[in-house]
N, C-alpha and C positions, 0 to 999 in steps of 0.2 A: 439250509442256512448253516454256514460255517461258524464253528465256535472258536473263540480265541482262548486257547488253553493257558495262556500266560495270565489272564485275568481271573480264572477260576482255579482256586487252590486245589491241588490234588490231595486227597485225604492223607496219603503217605507223608506229605510235606506240611500238612496243616496241624500246627502244634496243639491247639485245643482238642482236636480229635485224638491225637496221639496220647495226650495226657489223660483224657477220658478213658481210652481203651486200656492204658496201663493201670489206671486206678481201678477200673472194673475188674481187670484180671487179678490184681493183688487182693482186692476186697473179696472176690469170689473164692480165691484160694484159702484165705483166712476164714471166710464164712463156712467153708466145708468143715472146719474144725469145730465150730460152735453150733452150727445148725443141727447136725445129726446128733451130737452128744448132749446138747443143752436146750435144743428147740428154741433158739434165739434167732430173730431176724437181724439183718445188718443194722437197722435203725436202733433196735433194742440194745445190741452190743455197743454201738457208739455211745449211747447214753451211759451204759455201765462202765465203759472204758474211761469216760471223763470223770464219772463219780468215783471210780476206783483210784484216781489220782488226786482226789480232793476230799474234803469232809462233806459238804453239802453245797448245792447250787440251786438257783431258781431256774424255772423252765426257760425263762428268757436267756439266762446265761448259757444253759444247755443248747439252746437254738444257735446262739452265736458261736460257741465252741465247737459244735458238731457241723456247722454250716448246713443245718437242716431247718426247714420252715417250722413255724410254731405248731401247726396242725400235726405234722409228723412227730414232733417231739411229744406233744400231748398224747397222741395215740400210743406211742411207744411207752410212755410213762404209765398210762392206764394198764397196759398189758403187764408191764413189770410189777406194778403195784398189786394187780390181781394175783400174780404168781408169788407175791411176798418177797420180791427181790429188791424192791425199793420201798421207801416210806416217804410220805409227804407230811410236812409239818407247817403250820401257819407261820408266815414271815411276820415277826413282831414289828419290823420296820415298815412293812407295806402290807396291809391287810388284804390286798388284792392278789398277792402271790404266795407261793409256798416254797419252802426249802425242801429239796429232794435229796435223799441220801440212800446209799446202799444199806440193806439190812445185813445181818450176819450171813444169811443164806446167799444174798447177792455178792457179798465179799468172798465167800467161799467159791462161788462159780468164777468170779473175776480172777481169783488167785489160781484157778485151774486153767483158765483160758490164756492168761498173759504169757506164761512160759511157752505155750504152743505158738502163739502169735509172734513172739520174739524169735522163735526158731525159724519160722517162715521168713521173717525179716532178715535174719542172719543168712539164710540160703539165698535170698534175693540179692543181698549186698556182697555175697562171697566173691563174685567176679571182679569187684572193684577194690582198688587199693584204699587204705585209710584216708589218704589225701583226696581221692576221687569221691569217697563217701561223704567227707566233710564238704567238698565242693558241691556235690549234688544237694545236700541238705541246705546249704547256703543259697544256691540258685532257686530251689523250690520256695524257700522263705521269701526271697526277693520277688519271685513271681506272684506269690499270694498277695504281698503288699501292693504290687503293681496292679493286680486285678481289682483290689479294693478301690483303687484310685481311678479306675476307668469309668467314665460316664457313658452310658449307653442311651442313645436317643431312640425313643419310641416313635415309629412312623405310622 
């Protein structure tokens, strides 16, 4: 049975695959920095990174901002709380949720990891001009917005 190669995207030309591979490569590189030194998993670092840029968030907000499912966020938060890197406080506005924030120990680790992560980012972007970097950031932002608007039919 002959296959029509024009109807089956080759992975090298399939953008979702290429984006996934690039994301995994970058995440793995940065993960090397915090896994060995701080014993953090990628999901745990994502939670800490978001909390490091804000005061406190609900787990629902963390799920949205990290693009992780609620179960993964809950699991990561439990580990971080057990290690005293985050704390949960009841949400006065909604008794069903909690505000999650970094503890002093969590902020200390965050402040150690961020410069390392920024250095990896700098190395990744080094081959690109300032204009290309701005264009790349803009294109990725537009792509995320477009992805949110795509309706996928379940068959």
